[in-house]
C-alpha angles and dihedrals in degrees: 000000000000115000091204092068093047101086105130117088128201095265095045093049089045091055089044090052093044093048086053090050097044097063133112091323096085092046099057109007095079090057101043090040091053092048092056100038107016116209090339085075086095088076090050090059096051094046091050094045098047092047092049089052092053090049092044093053091056089058092046091066096041092048093048090048094040106029103180134140111259095019093177088073099035100045097064089038087063096039104039109008137246101313097051087044096053093048093049092039091052091049093045091049096047091050091043089050092061095047096083095044087050090057093045088047087056094051093051091046089058092041090058089077089071098023109038091174087075095073140015132197117259115177092332096309123109105240129184118257120214089269087051093052091052092051088047087056093051096047091048090051093050090054088051095049095051085052096050099043113051138009096194089047090053093050093048093046089049094056092048093050090048094053094047097044096046091048097051091048092055091045091050093052097045094041092050094046091048098047100043136356122166110194088189088072090071093058110123094027094116095035091060089067090061092066136065092226090051093054092044089056095046092053094043090056092055093060105030111035099060099271095122091042088053089067099038098100092082087086093068087075088055095051092046098045093107089063095044130103127202093031097183090064102026102054102044089044094049095045115033093013092058097045090050092048090049094047089061089046095048092044086053092050094046092049095049090044095054092039092053096052120108106255090209089057092049091051092047100043104018127218097289093057097042109153140150141159109307095026090162083067112029099189092045089052094050093046092052091049090052091049095246095144094160089055092046087061093049092047090053089051094046092045084073100033097049099051096038090048092054090041089055092057089041090060089047092051097041091053089056093054091052089043090056092045088054092048091053091047102251093118134027115300093237090073092070094056113120129211122225089279087058088244115141093241097177093051089051091052095046089049090052096054094044091041092060091056089060089071090065106063097029110048119181130036095260095049089055091047095054094051096041093053094054091059100034098062089056088066090046087057090067090069099067090038095050096042096056087041096054092041086064100036097042105025093158101043111123111260113188089194117033117192114225119227088015099171095050093044094046091051092049091045094049089050092051090052093053091046089050093054091044094053093056088076139240094277089061096038092051089059089049089054089057093051090047092050090052091048091052094046092053089049097053089045090055091043094050088047091054095243093119116049111207125164118223092248088062089059087053089051090058097045090120094056100081095042089048095051097039092045093054091051092049092049089051095048094053097032133099098254099086093315129109091286090230083130100053126210112283096026090061089061088059095045093048088049096051087044090052093051093049096047090047092051091048095046092050092046093052098048124129123257110228121167123237089249092053091052091047093051088048092052093045092051090050093050091047092053091049091051091052096250 
């Protein structure tokens, strides 16, 4: 491996991942999640956090064994060939493309409190006006410029953002708990687990309120593994470690949020119609109502800093996915060109242009999140599949981090991925099916024109892809989360579980069989390209 390309240490990568995790999720998710599940949302955070840790652990082993830039594209390429890699890279890129716009949307949604011309209400959803779209373009452009211009500047800015965001969150938790905490607001938390509707609300909150999104940043460590040193420490710390740290922070935020609400307001309006002054920014509205003016000012600043800090890292990680797709040959070669800072500048520019388009069909922060999660967890599913496959194919390959009880953890993690996708509901999954169809159509057009070279055995290695994606769409269509409810709540868990076992077995059975030498040559080639050799 080239030392020139290894420039990110454990502490730096941890802060990069934390900055990606601490984005707009903490600003909005506690409100949206409480509206769905009430006080029982505490269980939603625990379920989402534990599942995300299991998923992150699978990528921790893969990224230490296969430390490449844009691992989301390269890992399936090495485990299941070009076709599987293209499909999963397409999904990963589309979802990652929307992450920075989501953070910008959050900034503008908070800013609407002072500048109402940025957004207007369309069917109850805050939607960007023309002025809002212009400001969105300016903010997106600023994130891209910082990424292109200076590596040292990016790292220093990342450190400042981390310290500020972490401090403000801790101050918010302790200030709210100190000024007002109403234990009676948690009444009914346990009773919700005794009913089907209660569990439906808890599980829906995991997928649709921003909880899964709040843990998404761990993938930054996967995309930047090719630029990271001390892999045995850096990767596990930046994946599973950051998820665990943020789960504790988010639980603290959710508890203080619920505890600071006025019990009389809850009795009068109920959880579903929860609202207060400053609803565009729930923590700001609560802080103002509690007389915490100094905290209001900090939160206003942080409503810009937190999302933009996460957006900055998402621009970094998304460019690496497109860079990797270009290196493999799925998209034009010019997208893998690096500037003198070794940043994929053309990938950043293309992502900016296409990212701006995502504001149009999915107005509002929550609409973006629901669609994003349904697609994102499919790329997560590659972690458990690839780990088991490569354990069999490359049993003696060096693994600086080795996951214990890998088969069991991978099965549970894969099941969780499929449940997350299912819980987003049929309305969201149906939109995802359209996006997947477009991606497959583009692939076959490229293949027929000879732009993508794939051997027949690589199609065999991806034999599980179509049944997997179409099966998830079908289960969602007949399921209890926005579907026809032919598959009732409870039985759907069993069906998703059996489906997960079958697909995992089929995917592992159809893996490609690369030798250790072939994988080593592949990694050396990618490292040399990143180092500019």
